[in-house]
N, C-alpha and C positions, 0 to 999 in steps of 0.2 A: 019904798024905795030902799035897796039898804048903804044903812051907814057905813061912815070909816068910823071904827078903832081904833085907839091910839095904846099903846102899851108908854107906860111910863119904868124907866130904872129903877132898881129898888136904892142905890146911893143919888144924891143929889148930882146930878152932872149940871153941863150949860144948858140954856131951855129948849130941848130938844124929848123926839119922844126915843124909846129903842124900836121903838116898830110901828107897824104901822098893818091896821087885813080892814079888805075890801072884799066881803066874803068870803070864797076859798082863797083870798089871794094874800098872801103876806109880803112885808116888801119890810128891810130891819138891816141896821149896818150893826159889827161887832169891827172890838179891838182885839190885841194880847192883851186883855186886864185879866190881872191876877185875882185868885178871889178874893184878898184885901185889897183890892180895887188900883193895886199899883200897876206899873206899864215897868216892865223890869229889862232892863239892858242883855241883848242877847242876839243870836244868829237869826237868823230870816227864820231858819227850820226850826226852830224851838217859837218863834212871834209865830209861825205859820201856824205851829201844831196847836196855840194857845187858843188863837182866833179861830181857828176851825173846832176846838173844843169846844167855846164860848159860843158859838154854831149850834153845832147838834144837843146844847143844854137850851139856850133859848129857842129852840126849833121845839121841840119837845116839848119846853112849856106852852105852846104856840097850836099844841096841836098838828105840830108836822115832822118830817127830819129830811135827814142830811137826802134820805133817798128821794125827795119830793122839789128836790131844789131847782129852780127851772133858768137860772142866770145868775152868775156871780159878777160884779165891778171889783177887783183886786188892786188895791194901789197899794202902790210901793212906794219909799221912798228914794230906794234906787233901783232904777229900772233890771242892772246885772244881781240883783238881788230872786230874779223869774226864773231862772236851772231851779233854785234849792225853792221856794217857791210851789213851783209844776210838781216835784218830788212830791212833797207833802199834800196837796194836787191830788196825785193819782194813786195817795195809799188810800185820801180819805175816799173817795170820789170812786175806786175801781173804775172799773171799762164801762162804766154810763158816763158819762160824764154831763154837766151840765155845760151851755154854754158861760161864757167867760170874754169878756174885756179883760184888758192889764194895759192900768196909764201909771205913770212913775207921773205924782204930789209932793208937797212940802204936805208933812201930815202936820196934827196938832200936837204934838207931844212932843222933844227931842228925842227919845229913846224907842219911840216906833216906827216901826220896820213896813207896816203893814197894816190897812184896812178894808174892810169888803162890807158891799152894801150887795144886800140877796134879794132874788122873790122869789119865792116858794110857795106849792099848795099846799091850804090846811086839807086835813078829812083820812 
């Protein structure tokens, strides 16, 4: 039987896994965290760029890539940011977009405008 693999973050965070893998399926969550661990206030475009850069880095570490993303749930603090996020989405994924759901939610950090939950294939 295939085991569930849980990937822990490098820095202490709330008691959650950074990602989980089951065979070749990855599920991970990323935020627009800077390399020093901070969330900097900024536009939705700036935070989306940071979140997608973090996603690309995480996927590479786990043996995947942005090209292997199957589905993204985009959590926005303000649904009015959808257009700005979509502009970044188009640059990141090009014309071969994964499936997506976009919802407005209250996010865990007051300066955070976006969070992503992603399903991707490894290999």
